[in-house]
C-alpha positions in Angstrom: -0.3 -38.4 7.2 2.0 -38.7 4.2 2.4 -42.0 2.5 5.6 -43.1 0.7 6.0 -41.1 -2.5 3.5 -38.4 -1.4 4.5 -34.8 -2.0 3.6 -31.7 -0.1 2.6 -28.6 -1.9 2.8 -24.9 -1.0 1.4 -21.9 -2.8 3.5 -18.8 -3.3 2.1 -15.5 -4.6 3.9 -13.8 -7.5 3.5 -10.2 -8.6 3.4 -9.8 -12.4 4.0 -6.6 -14.4 4.4 -6.0 -18.2 7.4 -4.1 -19.4 6.2 -2.3 -22.5 9.7 -1.2 -23.5 11.2 -4.7 -23.5 7.8 -6.5 -24.4 8.3 -8.9 -21.5 6.3 -10.1 -18.5 8.2 -9.7 -15.3 7.4 -11.9 -12.2 8.6 -11.5 -8.6 7.8 -13.7 -5.6 8.3 -10.9 -3.0 9.0 -13.0 0.1 11.6 -15.2 -1.5 15.0 -13.5 -2.1 16.1 -14.1 -5.7 12.8 -15.4 -7.0 12.2 -13.2 -10.0 12.2 -13.8 -13.8 10.8 -12.6 -17.1 9.3 -14.1 -20.2 7.5 -13.3 -23.5 4.3 -15.1 -22.5 2.4 -15.7 -19.3 2.7 -19.5 -19.7 6.4 -19.2 -20.1 6.6 -16.9 -17.1 4.7 -19.4 -15.0 7.2 -22.2 -15.9 10.1 -19.8 -15.2 8.7 -18.8 -11.8 8.3 -22.4 -10.8 11.8 -23.2 -11.9 13.4 -20.3 -10.1 11.3 -20.9 -6.9 12.5 -24.6 -6.9 16.1 -23.4 -7.2 15.7 -20.9 -4.4 14.2 -23.5 -2.1 16.9 -26.0 -3.0 19.5 -23.4 -1.9 17.5 -22.4 1.2 15.2 -25.3 2.3 13.9 -23.3 5.3 11.9 -21.1 2.8 9.5 -24.0 2.3 8.6 -24.0 6.0 8.1 -20.3 6.6 4.5 -19.2 7.0 3.1 -17.1 4.2 0.1 -14.8 4.5 -1.0 -13.1 1.3 -2.8 -9.9 2.3 -3.3 -8.1 -1.1 -1.9 -5.6 -3.4 -1.9 -1.8 -3.5 -1.2 0.6 -6.3 0.5 3.8 -5.3 0.2 6.9 -7.5 2.7 9.7 -7.5 3.0 12.8 -9.5 5.9 13.0 -11.9 
């Protein structure tokens, strides 16, 4: 039961890559349309991801109620 002033929390999973060419970390929350950002440091990327996620949920509040089931990641190798 929530008391007055209590907040609910939900954890979203972000995928992070490093762009060597631009020297930036790039973060994407795959199951939230529009939730992607970039930054020079991982700390800055974390803050940016939180901000963009809050904006996405503000625009689409139903996102906060959708069930999320993180399964894992896979790397796929192809010949170039």
